[in-house]
N, C-alpha and C positions, 0 to 999 in steps of 0.2 A: 603562478598556478601550476599543476601537476603535469609531468612529462608523458604521463601512460594516456594513448588516447581511449583506454577503457575504463579511465577514470574521470573524475572531476573533483569540483569543490562542491560542498554542501549550501544551503541558504544559510545556514547558522555562521559558516565561515565567512560568506560575503557580508552578513550583517554584524559579524564582529569589525570585520576590517573597515567596513564604513563606521561604526562606533569607533575605532580607534582615530581613522583619520580624521572625524569631526573633533573628538578633542585635541589631538594634534593640531587642528587648525586654529581652536580657542588658544591654546597655549603657546604656539609657535608661529602661526601665520598659515591661509589657507593654499599655499603653494605645493601640493601632495598630490603626486601620480603614482603613488605604490607604497603600499606597508607590509611589514612582516606579521604574519599572525603566527601565534603557537596554536597548534590544535592539539589533541591527545595523540598523534600520530608523529608530527613533524612540523616544523617551520616552512610557512609557505610564504611566497610573495604573491600578492593580490593587487592587481591593478585598480585603481581608483579612477574612474570616469570623470568624476565632478565633484569640486569641494569647495564649499564657500561661508563665509563668515555671515550671521544673520544677526548678530549683534556682537558686543563686546565678551558677552559670556554664553553665547550659542553658536551653533555651526552645524552645517548639514553636509553630509558626503553620500554620493551614489556610486554603486558598481552593479555588475551582474555576473551572472553564471556563464561561462564558455561551454560552448557544445561539448559534448563527449559522446562514447559510445552508448547513447541509453535516451528511449524517447521519454525526456524528463520534460514535463510542463513548465517547469520555472527556468529553463535554460532560457538566457538572455533577458529576462525580466529585470527592470530596473528595482532594485534594493537600495533602500534608503534609510540613513539612522540619522536623527537629530538628536544632538547632544547638547544640553543645556548645564551649565555649572549654577548651582544653588547653594545658598548658606545652609549648613548643617545644623540639625538639630540634635538633642542627646539619644533619641530612638532611632533616627536613620542609618542605614547604612551606606557604605560610602558610592553606592551604585543602586540605582532604581531603574528597572527594565520594565517596558509598557510596550504597547503595540499602538500602531496607527493605520490609516486607511489599507485595507487590503489584507491585512493579519487577521484571521478569523478570532471568536472567541468561542470558548467551551461553553456549550449548555447541557452535556451528559457527563454522568459519571464514569469512570472506568479509565479515563485517560492518565497521563502521566502529570496534567495540569489540572488544578483543580476547577471546578466549574464557577463559571464567571470572570477568568483569567484569560489573558490573550493566548492564542497557540504558539506560543514559543517555547519550544521543549527544553528541558533542564540540560543538555548537551550545549545548545547554543546559549544559554544563559551563562553557564559555568565559563564558557570560552571570552565571551563578554567580560565578565566578571575577572578573569585571570590577564586578560591582555590590558584592562584598563585601570586596574586597583593600584597599582604602583605609579599611574601618573595624575590620578586625582589630587589635586592640591590640598593640605591639611585645611580643615574646617568647612569644606566643601563637598558637595553631591552630585555626581554626575548621573543627570536623569537621561537615559537613553530610550527613546522612541523610535520604533521600526515600523517601518511602512513600506508596501508594495503596492504602487498605484494600480497594476492590472490584477491585483489578486482576486478581487471581489470576480471578475470575469472569469479567471482561470480555475477558480476553486469548484465552479459546475463541472470541471472535468476530472473530478479527483472524489476521493472518499470522502471529503470533509463534511458535505451536508448528512449522507448517511451516519456518521459520528457525530453527528451534533455540534459541528464546528461550524459557527456561521460568519458570514461576513467577510471572509476572505481565507487564505491558505495558510498553512502552517510553516513555522519556520524549523527545521527540523536537521539533524545531524549530530552522529554521536561521537563519530572518530575526526569529523572536519574534513574527510574526504568520500566524496559520493561515487559508487561503484554500480555497475550494469545490473539489471533487473533480476538477474541470477543470484544477488548477494542477499546478505543478512539483512542489509537496511531495508530493502524491499519486502522481505519476509516479514520484519518487524512492522513495517507499514500497515500488512494486510491483518495480522493477528491482533491489531487492536478492535477490529470489528467482534470479534469474541469478547473482549474485556469490557466493551461498551454494553454488549447484550447482557453479560450477565451482572453487571454492574447495576443495569438498568430493570432486572428482574423478568428479563423477556424469556420465555419458554417456547418450547416447539419451534426450535430452531431449523432452517433448511439451507444447508452448503448448496452452494452451486458452482460450476466451473468460471463462470464471468458473467457480462452486460446481458446476454442472451438469455442464459439460463435463470436470471434475475427477472428477467420481464416476463417469461413463459411460466415462471413459478406463482410471481404476483397475479398472474390471469387464471392459470389454471387451478390454484390453490386456494386464492381468495385470503392470501395472506398481506401483510404490511411488509413495507422495506426493512424496518427494523429487526425483523425474524431472519432476514436473508444475510449470510455469511458467504463471500465470495472467497473461494481458494486461488483462484487463478490455476498455475499450473502444478502448483505446490501442494499437492492433495496430500500427502503424507505427513508433511509438516504442520498442515493445519488440521489435520486428524488428531496428530499426535500432542499439539497444543491443546486441543479441546478435552483431550481425555487429561492431561496435566490440571485444566482448571474445573475437573469434576463433572464436564459434559460428556454423558455416557449413553444418550440416545438421541437422535435426531434424523432427519429425513435427507438422504444424498439425492438431489434431483438435477436432471441435466441430459443435454444431447446425446443419443448411444456413441457417437463419433469420440467422445471426449470420455464418458464413463466407462466404456468397455475397456479401454487400456488396464484399470484398476482390476477389472477379473483376470488381467493376466499378470498380478502383481507390480504393475506398474505405478509408482505413486509419484513421480514426476512426469506428467503428460505432455509437455515440450516436446513437439515432433522431431527435433534434433537429439534428444535423448532418447527415446525409444518410441517403435510404434507397435507392430505387432496386432492391429485391429482386425486383419484379413484372417490372420493365422488363429487368433483367438474367435473370430466368428464362426470360421471353418470348422474349428474342433467343436465347438457348442452343436453346430449344424449337424455334424457327425453324430454325436450322441445322441441326438433328438430323432436321428433316423434318415438323414437327407441322402441322397442318391449320389454316384460317383458325379455323374454330369451336374448336378446342383453344385456339388461341392467344387468342382472344378470353375464354375461361373463365379462362384461365391470369391474364389481365390484370384481370379483374374479380374474382379471389380475395384474401382478407385476409391470408391467411398462408402460409408455404412448406409448413407440412402440408399444408393444402389443394390448393396446387399439386401437390405430390408423389402425391396421391391422383388428380388426374386425368391425371398421367403415367402413373401404374400403370396406369389405364384404356385409355391408347391405346400400353401396352407401351414405353414411352420414358424410364421412371425412369431406369435404369440408365445409358443412353446421355447423357441430359442431365446427370446427375450427373458423369459422367465427362468431359463438357465444360467445366462449372463448375470440377472440380476442377483440370482444366488449365488453365486462364483464371486461377485462382487463384495457381498455379505460375508462370504467365509473368508476372503482374503483377509477383509479388515477385522474379523473377530481373532483372525490369527496373530495380527500383527499391533491391534490394539484392543483395550478392554471397552469396545464401542458395538451397541447393538444398531446397526443401520436400518431406515425404512428405506430402499432403493427403488426409485423412479426413472424408468429410461423414457424420452420422449425425442420425437423427431421434431424437424425445425418448424413445425407449426404449432409445436406444443401437445400432440396426439400421443397418448399413452401407447406405449410397445409393449409392457410386460403388464399383469393384472395379479403379481404374487405381492401385492404392497398395500398399506394402510394411506387411505390420502387424508 
């Protein structure tokens, strides 16, 4: 495995390791504890938890992803590859890759895998082929079936149902090495929401920070989940990707505490990256005529909800919210070719600004 506590291996790497171990078990015997997997980045030693022969030409191997510094729902899950050597026909390639229990199927266009196929991404497919191709005996085909028994349950905690991937999770990985959620791998996983929406012909998209924003938007705007795009903390990245794909106008909906940062030009809203909420709120309150005592109270507040309570007391909540919404719109227009309809809400979904269209 990798030596870096901030990285691990992808499901694709583990699936490749299991496939390699299963093929080796058929050819050499099942006493396999570790295999070397060649990834696009480097060669990794992957521990195999179990390897067994099912018949003379069929074997199965199991391994799992070790924990690393990331809230990865696939950590510690059993990933199983069953490999069967079959007689080859003229039309067949040397390796056939398919999915089993717990690996999702694609039902919507816009993803890297065509509709109807199993959600085993191109990266893992290439790794499996590269690591196995030289070992497949002449005149034979290696049929590789990837299964993740707990994948059906785990998939409910992922974006897969929303993306139209049903029946399980996806087998992912481009480099073979998994990094923390600040990495490109995570960004690539959330941008697929835009691709699926575009490929499905969905219009009137609504961008939200996360699950809370999604629930409130569905309730308040009367829209379907398929219209929702979650940005996570990567607002700037998601807006840029939307622009690249020709999306020029959409609604940006969410809690004041998240969206207010964008009014200050903060497009990565992770708290550890930048905050500035009270400074932005005080600035807009001052522009709207708040007195010094109120400004000091705002500055001393811990949350934007507390700040909104103060603004309600001095009858400036809507005016300040409108000012912040306008600033968000202006900041986005400066950085991207986007026309946003900004809707700011509190935790109950109550609208805070009224300079928007619903």
